[in-house]
Structure formats: C-alpha cells, structure tokens
C-alpha positions in Angstrom: -3.2 -74.1 38.2 -0.2 -71.9 37.4 -2.2 -70.3 34.6 -5.0 -69.3 37.1 -2.4 -67.8 39.5 -0.8 -65.7 36.7 -4.3 -64.4 35.6 -5.2 -63.4 39.1 -1.8 -61.7 39.6 -2.2 -59.8 36.4 -5.7 -58.6 37.4 -4.3 -57.4 40.7 -1.5 -55.7 39.1 -3.9 -54.0 36.6 -6.2 -52.9 39.4 -3.4 -51.5 41.3 -2.1 -49.6 38.3 -5.7 -48.1 37.8 -6.0 -47.1 41.5 -2.4 -45.5 41.5 -3.3 -43.7 38.3 -6.6 -42.4 39.8 -4.8 -41.2 42.9 -2.0 -39.5 41.0 -4.6 -37.9 38.7 -6.7 -36.9 41.7 -3.7 -35.2 43.3 -2.7 -33.4 40.3 -6.2 -32.6 39.0 -6.8 -28.9 38.2 -10.2 -27.4 39.3 -11.9 -24.9 37.1 -13.0 -21.7 38.9 -14.4 -18.3 38.2 -12.2 -15.5 39.5 -12.4 -11.8 40.0 -10.4 -8.8 41.2 -10.7 -7.2 44.7 -11.7 -3.6 44.0 -12.6 -0.4 45.8 -16.1 0.9 45.6 -18.9 2.7 47.4 -21.1 0.4 49.5 -24.5 1.0 51.0 -26.2 -1.5 53.4 -29.9 -1.7 52.5 -32.7 -3.6 54.1 -36.3 -3.9 52.7 -39.7 -3.9 54.2 -43.1 -4.2 52.6 -46.4 -2.6 53.8 -48.8 0.1 52.6 -49.2 3.9 52.1 -50.8 5.7 55.1 -51.4 9.3 55.8 -49.7 10.6 58.9 -53.1 12.2 60.0 -56.5 10.6 59.3 -59.8 10.4 61.2 -62.7 8.0 61.1 -65.9 10.1 61.3 -68.4 8.1 63.4 -72.1 8.6 64.0 -72.7 10.5 67.3 -76.4 10.0 67.4 -78.9 7.4 66.2 -81.0 8.2 63.0 -81.4 8.1 59.4 -78.9 9.8 57.1 -80.8 12.6 55.3 -77.9 14.0 53.3 -74.4 13.2 52.3 -72.5 16.3 51.2 -69.4 14.5 49.8 -68.4 11.5 47.9 -65.3 9.3 48.0 -62.2 11.1 46.7 -63.6 14.7 47.4 -61.3 17.2 49.0 -62.8 18.9 52.0 -61.8 21.9 54.1 -61.9 22.1 57.9 -65.4 22.7 59.2 -67.0 21.7 56.0 -70.4 19.9 56.4 -70.1 16.2 55.4 -73.4 14.6 56.4 -76.6 15.2 58.2 -78.7 12.8 60.2 -82.4 13.4 60.8 -82.8 16.2 63.3 -86.5 17.2 63.5 -86.8 16.7 67.2 -83.4 18.4 68.2 -84.3 21.3 65.8 -87.7 21.7 67.5 -86.1 21.5 71.0 -83.6 24.2 70.0 -86.4 26.5 68.6 -88.5 26.0 71.7 -85.8 26.8 74.0 -84.9 29.9 72.0 -88.5 31.1 72.6 -88.2 30.3 76.3 -85.1 32.4 76.5 -86.8 35.3 74.7 -89.6 35.2 77.2 -87.1 35.0 80.1 -85.3 38.0 78.8 -88.7 39.9 78.7 -89.3 38.9 82.3 -85.8 40.1 83.3 -86.5 43.4 81.6 -89.8 43.7 83.4 -88.2 43.0 86.7 -85.4 45.5 86.1 -88.0 48.1 85.3 -89.8 47.2 88.6 -86.6 47.5 90.4 -86.0 50.9 89.0 -89.5 52.0 90.0 -88.9 50.7 93.6 -85.6 52.6 93.7 -87.3 55.8 92.6 -90.0 55.3 95.3 -87.3 54.7 97.9 -85.6 58.0 96.8 -88.9 59.8 97.1 -89.6 58.4 100.5 -86.2 59.3 101.7 -86.7 62.9 100.6 -90.1 63.0 102.3 -88.4 61.6 105.4 -85.8 64.4 105.3 -88.6 67.1 105.1 -90.7 65.5 107.8 -87.5 65.1 110.1 -86.8 68.9 109.8 -90.4 69.7 110.6 -90.4 67.3 113.5 -87.2 68.8 115.0 -88.6 72.4 114.7 -91.7 71.2 116.3 -89.8 69.8 119.2 -88.1 73.2 119.7 -91.3 75.1 119.4 -93.2 72.8 121.6 -90.4 73.0 124.2 -90.7 76.8 124.1 -94.5 76.4 124.3 -94.9 78.2 121.0 -97.1 75.6 119.4 -99.9 73.5 120.9 -99.4 69.8 121.6 -101.7 68.7 118.9 -99.4 70.5 116.3 -96.4 68.7 117.8 -98.2 65.4 117.7 -99.1 65.9 114.1 -95.5 66.6 113.1 -94.2 63.6 115.0 -96.8 61.3 113.3 -95.8 62.6 109.9 -92.2 61.9 110.7 -93.0 58.3 111.9 -95.0 57.7 108.7 -92.1 59.0 106.6 -89.7 56.6 108.4 -92.0 53.6 107.8 -92.4 54.6 104.1 -88.6 54.5 103.7 -88.4 51.1 105.2 -91.2 49.9 103.1 -89.5 51.3 99.9 -86.2 49.6 100.9 -88.0 46.3 101.2 -89.7 46.8 97.8 -86.2 47.5 96.3 -84.8 44.4 97.8 -87.8 42.3 96.6 -87.4 43.8 93.1 -83.8 42.9 93.0 -84.5 39.5 94.2 -87.1 39.0 91.4 -84.6 40.3 88.9 -81.9 37.9 90.1 -84.3 35.0 90.0 -85.3 35.9 86.4 -81.6 36.2 85.3 -80.9 32.8 87.0 -83.8 31.2 85.0 -82.5 32.9 81.9 -79.0 31.4 82.5 -80.5 28.0 83.1 -82.5 28.4 79.9 -79.2 29.3 78.0 -77.5 26.1 79.5 -80.4 24.0 78.3 -80.2 25.6 74.9 -76.4 24.7 74.7 -77.3 21.2 75.5 -80.0 21.1 72.9 -77.6 22.7 70.4 -75.1 20.0 71.2 -77.6 17.3 70.4 -78.4 19.1 67.2 -74.8 19.5 66.3 -74.2 15.7 66.7 -76.6 15.3 63.7 -74.3 17.3 61.6 -70.9 15.8 60.8 -68.1 18.3 59.8 -64.5 17.8 58.7 -62.1 18.0 61.6 -59.3 19.1 59.2 -58.6 19.7 55.5 -58.1 16.4 53.6 -59.5 13.7 51.2 -62.5 11.5 51.8 -60.7 8.1 51.5 -63.6 5.8 52.6 -67.4 6.3 52.4 -69.2 3.1 53.5 -72.7 4.5 54.0 -75.4 5.9 51.7 -78.3 8.3 52.2 -81.3 6.7 53.8 -79.3 4.3 55.9 -79.7 4.3 59.7 -76.7 4.8 61.8 -76.0 4.2 65.5 -73.7 5.5 68.0 -71.2 3.1 69.7 -71.8 1.8 73.2 -69.6 -0.1 75.6 -69.3 -3.4 73.8 -70.6 -2.5 70.4 -68.9 -0.5 67.7 -70.8 2.5 66.2 -71.4 3.3 62.6 -68.5 4.9 60.6 -69.7 7.5 58.2 -66.4 8.1 56.4 -62.7 8.5 56.8 -60.9 11.8 56.2 -57.1 11.7 55.5 -54.7 14.6 55.5 -52.5 13.6 52.4 -50.2 16.7 52.9 -47.9 14.3 54.9 -47.7 10.7 53.6 -46.1 7.8 55.1 -45.0 4.3 54.1 -45.8 1.9 57.0 -43.7 -1.2 56.5 -42.8 -4.3 58.4 -39.1 -5.2 58.8 -37.8 -8.6 59.8 -36.5 -9.0 63.3 -33.1 -9.8 62.1 -32.8 -6.4 60.5 -34.6 -4.1 62.9 -31.5 -3.6 65.2 -29.8 -1.7 62.3 -32.8 0.6 61.6 -32.7 4.2 63.2 -34.7 7.3 63.0 -33.5 9.7 60.3 -32.1 7.0 58.0 -32.8 7.7 54.2 -35.1 5.4 52.3 -36.5 4.9 48.8 -40.2 4.0 48.5 -41.7 2.2 45.5 -45.5 1.7 45.0 -46.7 -1.3 43.2 -49.5 0.7 41.5 -46.9 3.4 40.2 -44.2 1.4 38.4 -41.1 3.2 37.5 -41.5 5.9 40.3 -39.3 6.1 43.4 -40.1 8.4 46.3 -37.4 9.6 48.7 -38.1 9.5 52.4 -36.7 9.1 55.8 -37.4 6.9 58.9 -39.6 8.7 61.4 -40.7 5.8 63.7 -39.1 2.5 64.6 -41.6 0.2 66.5 -40.4 -1.4 69.7 -43.2 -4.1 69.7 -42.7 -7.3 67.8 -45.5 -8.4 65.5 -46.3 -12.0 64.8 -46.1 -12.5 61.1 -48.9 -15.1 60.9 -51.6 -13.0 62.9 -50.4 -9.4 62.6 -50.9 -8.8 66.4 -48.3 -7.7 68.9 -46.5 -10.4 70.9 -47.7 -8.7 74.1 -51.3 -9.4 73.0 -50.8 -12.9 71.8 -51.8 -15.8 74.1 -49.9 -18.5 72.3 -46.5 -19.5 73.3 -45.4 -20.9 69.9 -42.2 -19.5 68.3 -42.6 -18.0 65.0 -41.2 -15.3 62.8 -41.7 -11.8 63.8 -41.6 -8.3 62.3 -41.4 -4.8 63.6 -43.3 -1.8 62.3 -41.2 1.0 60.7 -42.7 4.3 59.4 -41.0 6.1 56.5 -42.2 9.7 55.8 -42.0 10.7 52.3 -40.2 13.9 51.5 -42.2 14.9 48.4 -45.5 12.9 48.2 -47.4 12.7 45.0 -51.1 13.4 44.4 -51.2 10.0 42.8 -50.6 8.3 46.2 -53.8 6.8 47.9 -54.0 5.2 51.4 -53.7 1.4 51.3 -51.5 1.1 48.2 -48.9 -1.6 48.6 -45.4 -0.3 48.8 -41.8 -1.4 49.4 -39.3 0.7 51.3 -35.6 0.2 50.9 -33.8 1.7 54.0 -30.1 2.6 53.8 -28.8 1.6 57.3 -25.1 2.3 56.5 -22.9 3.5 53.7 -19.2 3.8 53.1 -17.2 5.3 50.3 -14.1 3.8 48.6 -13.9 0.6 50.6 -12.3 -2.7 49.7 -15.1 -5.0 48.5 -15.6 -8.4 47.1 -18.7 -10.3 45.7 -20.7 -11.8 48.6 -20.6 -15.3 46.9 -16.8 -15.3 47.2 -17.0 -15.5 51.0 -16.9 -19.0 52.5 -15.9 -20.8 55.6 -13.1 -23.2 56.3 -11.1 -24.7 59.1 -7.6 -23.2 58.7 -6.0 -26.1 60.7 -7.7 -28.9 58.7 -5.4 -31.2 56.5 -5.3 -30.4 52.8 -5.0 -34.1 52.0 -7.9 -36.1 50.7 -9.8 -37.8 53.6 -9.6 -41.7 53.7 -12.7 -43.8 53.7 -11.9 -44.9 57.2 -11.8 -41.4 58.5 -15.3 -40.6 57.3 -16.8 -42.9 59.9 -16.1 -40.4 62.6 -18.8 -39.3 65.0 -21.0 -36.2 64.7 -19.1 -34.6 67.5 -16.1 -34.3 65.4 -18.1 -32.5 62.7 -19.5 -30.1 65.3 -15.9 -29.2 66.5 -14.8 -28.7 63.0 -17.7 -26.2 62.3 -16.9 -24.4 65.5 -13.3 -24.0 64.4 -14.2 -22.7 60.9 -13.5 -19.1 60.0 -14.7 -17.0 57.1 -12.5 -16.2 54.2 -11.9 -16.3 50.6 -9.6 -18.3 48.2 -6.8 -16.1 46.8 -5.0 -17.1 43.7 -1.3 -17.6 44.1 1.4 -19.0 41.7 3.1 -22.2 42.9 5.4 -24.2 40.5 4.1 -22.2 37.6 0.4 -23.1 38.4 -2.4 -21.2 40.0 -3.4 -22.5 43.4 -6.4 -21.4 45.5 -5.1 -20.4 49.0 -7.7 -20.0 51.7 -7.2 -16.5 53.3 -9.2 -15.5 56.5 -10.8 -12.0 56.2 -12.7 -9.7 58.4 -15.9 -8.0 56.8 -17.8 -4.8 57.4 -21.1 -3.6 55.8 -23.0 -5.6 53.2 -24.3 -4.2 50.0 -26.8 -5.7 47.5 -24.1 -7.9 45.8 -20.8 -7.0 47.5 -19.5 -6.9 51.0 -16.8 -4.8 52.6 -13.4 -6.4 53.6 -11.7 -4.6 56.5 -8.7 -6.9 56.6 -7.0 -9.9 54.8 -7.1 -8.5 51.3 -6.0 -5.6 49.2 -7.2 -4.1 45.9 -6.0 -6.1 42.9 -5.9 -9.4 44.6 -7.5 -12.1 42.3 -9.9 -14.3 44.2 -12.2 -17.2 43.4 -15.7 -16.0 43.1 -17.5 -19.2 41.8 -19.2 -21.2 41.2 -21.0 -22.0 44.4 -20.7 -25.7 43.8 -17.0 -25.3 43.2 -16.5 -23.2 46.3 -18.4 -25.5 48.5 -15.9 -28.3 47.9 -12.7 -26.5 46.9 -9.7 -27.5 49.0 -7.0 -25.2 50.4 -4.0 -24.9 48.1 -5.8 -26.8 45.3 -4.5 -26.3 41.7 -7.1 -24.2 39.8 -7.7 -23.0 36.3 -9.5 -19.6 35.9 -12.3 -19.9 33.3 -15.6 -18.2 32.7 -18.8 -19.3 34.4 -20.4 -20.6 31.1 -17.6 -23.2 30.6 -18.1 -24.6 34.2 -21.9 -24.7 33.7 -21.3 -26.7 30.4 -19.1 -29.1 32.3 -21.5 -29.6 35.1 -24.3 -30.3 32.7 -22.5 -32.8 30.6 
C-alpha cells in the first residue's frame, strides 16, 4: 500500500515539474519574426478597373428604307471620309419618281414663262389703250368746247364722245387682262413651287437608299452583304444595321470600378491603360467621366433599371481618354486601367502586411482555459476596442521585444501604406510572417530572422 502511494506521489511530482517547466518555457520563449525598417518614399494610391477600348465618337449606320443591298462600297477596317458613299439599296422606283418630277418641273417652268409673256403682252395692250384713251379724251374735250360754241354739229360731238367711251372701256378691259395674266402667272409659279417640294420629297426618298459616312472614321463592324434585304426600324422592332463607323482620333477605355473605390475617383486624374492584345505597351490617359449610376455586376444593367431587390456587388462606369492613342487600338479590345487617385512624395511608409489590430488595454498574460469560455459578446467588445498599429522592436533586459504601437495611416500604395503618426524613419518593426503577426502578443520576446527560416520551421 505504501509503495502505491509513493508511486502516485512520484507521478504527481513529475507531472507538476513538467507543467511548471512548460509554463516557464512558454513565458520565456522567443518568437521568430521578420523585421524591416520604417523608411521615407514616394507613394501613389492606385485603383484598377477592367473594361474595353471604345471610340469617343461612333455611329451605327442603320437602314432608312426597305430594299435589297445593291452595292457595298466599303469593307470592314476601311478608312472613310465624311460624306463618302458607303452602301446603296435598290432605288429604281425612287429614281424614276425623281426623274418624272424633274420633267414636271421643267414643264411648269415653261408654263410660267408662257404666262409671263402673256402678262407682258397684256401690259403692252393696257399701255396702248391708255394712250388711245388720252387721245380720245383730248378730242372729246375739244368737241365739248366746239359744240358749246356751235362750231361743230351734234353728230360730230356724239362721234367724239362715243370714241372716248370706247377708249375708257378698252383701258378697263386691258387692266382686267393684265390682272388675269398675273393671276395665271402666280398660279403657274405656285404649281412650280409645289412641284419643287414634291421633288425634294422624292429626292429624300432616293437619298435614303444611299448611306454616306456622317464623319471621317473606320468601319469597325459590317454585318451585312450585298444582296441581303434590309428593313427600317419601326416602333417595337429594331431595323437593320448596315455598319458601324468609329472616329478613332479620340480613343477611350471604358472600365468598371468597384463601388468601394469609386468615391476616390475624380475627373482629371491620371491613368495608365494596358491592352491585353498589346502586351508590353502602356498608354497614358486621364479620367474624363465618372458614372453616377451603379451597375449590377451579374447582369450589367443599372440599378435603377433592375426589378430585383437582391443585394449584390456593384460597379461604376469610368471613362479614361487616352492622351496618345495608337493605330493598333481597335474597339472592343479588353483593357485594364490603373487610375492614380492620390500621390505623396517623401512620406513615412511601412509594408501593408505589417499593419495589424490589437486591443491596447488587453492583458499580455496567457489566457487561462477557464477564461476562454466567455460569451461572444465579450469578443465583440474586444473587437470594437481594437486599434490599428504595428509591433516595434525595443530592447528590454538585453532582448528584443515586440511592442504594439498604435499608428494613424494615410494613402495606400501597391505594397506600402503611409503612416502619419506613431512611427519615425529608422524604427524597426515586425513585418511578418502573417501567421506570426496574427498571434503575436504585446511585449513578446522576439528574434529577427529571415522569412525562409520561419517557413522552414512552419513546414517541419
């Protein structure tokens, strides 16, 4: 019995020694970390968006009449000038209508000329009648005086009066003839103007069978062939598209930017554009449009047009205009735009991975097993109390210790982040590894090593 008690007592003492040794070792253990120096550098905050190359100005040339394509004057990739003939649709009837109306107008002009001549004749007759009237009036007045003095017989007087009355009637008749001639001329001119208007309408119908370039550019799309029949669009049916003309003198990259980044994008910001089809080439540009309508990532339609109420990721359209576009660029090429939203020179900066969060009021001592049974509310309070900071190396008792130091940050670069307070150039900080930083305790003893050694320890 005594022997069993001694054995149990020895096992307890041994276990106690092992536990005490583990605790002491745990308290005095040194954590291997990767470190780096706080430096000054130039930082640029850059966000990315993907999309495609688009010309600033382009036009879809649609069919303006129903008919068969009789001739295509261009092919895809051709350069065209403003007003150049692109395609012709069958136009026999419109051409005949125009020719017929031209003949009608020619005849109408002849009628007008005839009526103008008749008007001039009537005017001449009026002038002749007026001259005759003046003569007869003088004869009549002399006859009145002579008859009053009884120097001529009454028959002579009556003859003179009758001649005068006939001359007055002739003048009135000539005036009426002039008015009639003018009316006929006006009517003929009105018919000519009407015929001219009809000719304009027929010419418009004929012009609709001939498609011309609205501006100089490149034929970027030609979905039809000669012999095909095209139709004009109506209320609920889209018409045929003959081709697309793009003005490639001003080229843009239309990209989508995540909703979390769009607040930092502004017109005029510089950007670098790369095209998947042109590796190794970078095009400079600047932001010329920032969309204010969110676009659903799954459907590509604006949220204002969506009928679903589901929450999902959204993007915003951003247009970057290239400063010096290349002839190699084509509409539709996939592109990536890197937009510089902020930049600063000679700022205090650290690697982004060195930034972490801790509760500065938390105990540095290891947490007992009984304390880990706390509720989730305590964890939430702890997270709310956490602040961002870095672990700075400081000497204590001849050893390196990682001291958590709160910092304030500014703009974020590709790999580094600006620190506006809490650090100074030359400070040595813990930069890795991520696994170490996630569990590193404040004031823990550390040993600076390279990342390869830590990776080796973690893999073994």
